[in-house]
C-alpha positions, 0 to 999 in steps of 0.5 A: 322671711328671706328673699333672693333677687332677681327672682320670679314671685309667680313661680316661687313667692317665698324663695327663688333659686339663686340663678345667675350672679350677681344676686341680692339676698334680702334677709329678714329685719331681726338680728341674728348671731352667727351661731344661730344662722341656719342657711349655709349661703347666709353663713358664707355671705356673712363671713365674706362680708366681714372679710371685705369690711376688714380689707376696707377698715384696717388698723393703723399706727403711728410709727414713731413718737409716744404710744398712740392707740390703734385707729383706722389706717386711712388718713384721707377722709375722701378715701374712707369706705362709704359706710364709715363716712358722715351722712351727706347732710351732716357732712355738708353742715360740718363743711359749711360751719368749718368754712365759715369758721375758717373765713372768720379765723383767717380774717382775724389772723390776717388782720392781726398780721397786717397790724403787726407788720404795720404798727408793732412787732410784739403781742397785744397785751390786754390793759385790764381784766375787763378787756378780756370780756370785751374781747370775748363778746367781740369774738362771739359776735364775729363767729355768731356763737349761740346767744344762750352760751354767750350769756352764760359766759358773761355770767361766768366772767362776772363771777370770776375771782369768787372762790365758791364759783371756782369750787363749783366748776369742779362739780359742774363745769367744763370738766368735772370728772377728777374730783376726789375725796381725800382720806390721807394726803399723797406724796405731792403734798409732803412739803406743803406749809401749814394751812392757816386754820382761819382758811378752814373755819378754825380747823387744822387741815388734818381735822378737816380731813378727819371730818371728811371735808377735804377734796382734791383735783390732780392734773400732774399725772396727765401733764408729766413729760409734756414739753412747753409750747409756743412754736406758733407764737410768732405767727399768731402774736408777732413775738417769740414766746414760751407757752409754759406747761406745768404740773398743777393740783388743788385741795378744796374745802367743803364749806357749808355744802359748797366747795372752795379752794384752799391750797394750789400746788404748782410745779414747773418741772420743765424748768427744774423749779421746786413745787410752790404752794399757794393759799387764799389771803387771810387778811384784807380779803376785800382788797383786790389790789393787794399782792396776796389777793393777786397772787392767789388769783394768779395761782388759780389761773395757772391751775385752770390753764392746766385743766384746760389742757387736760379737758381739751386733749385728755378728756375730750379728744383722747377719751371722747374720740380716740378711745371710741375709734378703737371700739368703732374700728373693731365693730366694723371689722368683727361684728356683722351688720346682722349681729344684734350687738352691731345694731345696738352699737352702730348708731352710737359709733356712727361718724366716729371714725370720720370725725377722728380722721378729720380731727387728726388732719385739721382740727387738733392742729388748729386748736393746738395752735392756741394751747400751751401743750399744743406742741406735744399733744401726742404725749398728753394722749399717751399719758391719758391712756397710761392712766386710764383703766377699764374699771374707771369707765364703769361710772358707779365704781368711778364715783364710789372709788373716789368717794364723791357719790354724795357730794352736795351740788355734784350734779354731773355725778347725779346725772351720770349715775341716772343715765348709766342706770337707764343705759344699763337697763336697756343694754341688759335687755338687749343682751338677754334677748340676744343670748339665752344663756352664758354659753351662747356668749362664750360661743359667739366667735364674732363677739370674741374677735371684737373684744380680742381686737380691742385689746390686741390691736386697739391698745397695742403697746399699752400695759395690760391693754388698759385693763380691757378684757380680752374675752367676755364669758357671761351676759352680765359682763357683756352688758356692762362692757357695752354700757361702758362703750355707749356711755362713753361715746354719748354721755361722757363726750357730751359732758366735755364737749358742749360747755366750752364757750360758757366756761372757756370763752372768758380767757382769765377763767380758763387760759389756754396758754400762760406766757410766763413761768409759774411764780416762785415763792416770794414773788410779789404779784402785781396786776401787770404780772398777771396780764403779762402771763395771760394769753394776748388778744391774738390768742 
């Protein structure tokens, strides 16, 4: 039952007269669509509440630069409406961790600045690959990283250089969503030299493709048009550096149910260099000092550097944060808090706007300082939304279309499909409880406005609104749409967020920057060349 306060329960225990304003209406706990409201006062109050929310949560856009999705217009966390801020305990915890990280980070940077001013004027280049492991442990200790994550990171470092481990990380690594089964080679591979049959266990490349044993990962579309970085290099290292951004792709071979890389394509388009193709050595594979082995190791580092840019900005921030803010802003503007769909989505989208406001002001700038693409993150974000389509967010279709639903050891795929099914069943039941038939979905004006603003305001400026539907007319499509939102904000975000220390802590396994341009065909690669290409100690 509904109650209006203040009221006298002795006179009328079930419903009081409105009396003088202000008054508080306490409605029953079950959710209700606007079309099913029967009390005129509730309908009016519901509409007024949404109008008030729209005045507090307005769409904002960047005026210049590459196209960026819609977001909340407020740029100061303290000015946000209370209902989109963090809960106080979470905010205090976040601020404490940030202050501790800032304190340690400032000490590290200040110590480095003092050391450079006193003793040297150039970056601190590591003298060996092992030095990176020691540096990882030193930083882990100073920042008090979790012991289990550090132990996992050590294991990754010890397996560094192993091709099967390199391939495994495209199945269950820090970013394992882009694997694709190759049926025919694309244009980017047109000028590739022949792959020695020894690398493919006695097969030609075409035979391996015909047998279904070749897969690929592509990072070139995400990185097109992204400028080189290094604006903060002098501050961090004491020396002016260019941090190179390049296009990278990889072919992988399924060798007895395990993936390993067989061709890496590198293209430094910013410098006008033609693509180069790199393959594992066919002779003296145990000689880790040979130029062929070192060249292959360096090519893998360049590929992993590209993956790091894509994982951090394209996958984590753009899809895991910026996309979810589009959903959150439209939610608070268009779905009343009494709407069952609001109640379904709000727990998942709670805090998204708050963390994104802080990310745009502080976090992205802080992390971008240490990335090759950090001076041009807006272009990366634009590229991501230009590539991404709504259909790609339907997880069973994503893996099916890429031909990777049954790859051995693809645990991310297996887990993602199971979790999608769980969420889909749950969401479908909520939708069927909310709407008796498809006509009720069509007539829900709040739901209509929610979907319309996502396409018209959230994806303003993007072709076809990234394929998102502007309206939904049946229960099945609505269940799919809501599952996409919940999966993206929960499962997908978790997959690209919680393994960074494990896979990115040991820098040679996932360099955030490369300080020398990609090698050219015919270059003789030495260990010194590799160390000069990798991030210096300060980075």
